[in-house]
C-alpha positions in Angstrom: 0.7 -44.8 11.4 0.4 -47.7 9.6 2.5 -50.2 7.4 2.5 -50.1 3.7 4.4 -52.9 2.1 6.5 -53.7 4.9 7.7 -50.0 5.6 6.1 -48.3 8.9 4.5 -44.9 7.9 3.9 -42.2 10.2 2.7 -38.5 9.6 4.5 -35.9 11.6 3.2 -32.3 12.0 6.5 -31.3 13.6 9.0 -29.1 11.6 12.1 -30.7 9.8 14.3 -27.7 11.7 16.8 -28.4 14.2 16.0 -32.3 14.3 12.2 -31.3 15.5 10.7 -34.1 13.2 13.3 -36.4 14.0 12.4 -35.7 18.2 9.2 -36.1 17.4 9.3 -39.1 15.6 10.9 -40.7 18.4 9.2 -39.8 21.0 5.8 -41.0 19.0 7.7 -44.7 18.6 8.6 -44.2 22.3 5.1 -43.8 23.4 3.4 -46.8 21.3 6.2 -49.0 22.3 6.0 -48.2 26.0 9.8 -47.8 25.8 12.0 -45.1 26.8 13.2 -42.5 24.5 16.7 -43.2 24.8 15.6 -46.9 23.5 15.6 -45.6 20.3 18.5 -44.3 17.9 18.2 -42.7 14.5 21.0 -44.8 12.5 20.6 -43.2 8.9 18.1 -40.5 7.4 18.8 -37.5 9.9 17.9 -35.2 6.9 15.7 -37.7 4.9 11.9 -38.5 4.9 13.2 -42.3 5.2 14.9 -43.3 8.3 16.5 -46.1 10.1 16.0 -46.6 13.7 17.4 -49.1 16.1 15.0 -50.2 18.6 16.3 -51.5 22.0 14.5 -54.2 24.2 12.2 -55.4 21.6 12.3 -58.2 19.2 11.2 -57.4 15.9 7.8 -59.1 16.2 7.3 -57.3 19.5 8.0 -54.1 17.6 5.4 -55.2 14.5 2.8 -56.2 16.9 2.9 -52.9 18.9 2.6 -50.8 16.2 -0.4 -52.5 14.6 1.0 -54.7 11.7 
């Protein structure tokens, strides 16, 4: 996990079948951000490697700090 050119990159080991990789991504982020999984919503990219997520309850700088930017 890390940032490259302002974009968060995360390697997911779950297969991209029936939303398993998306679910694992949300689990990882929820754990790192110490928020419930329901606080993270996939807005775009359900079937793509590029995702747009909405994270509730944290300011942008708090998210970047927690994820190590």
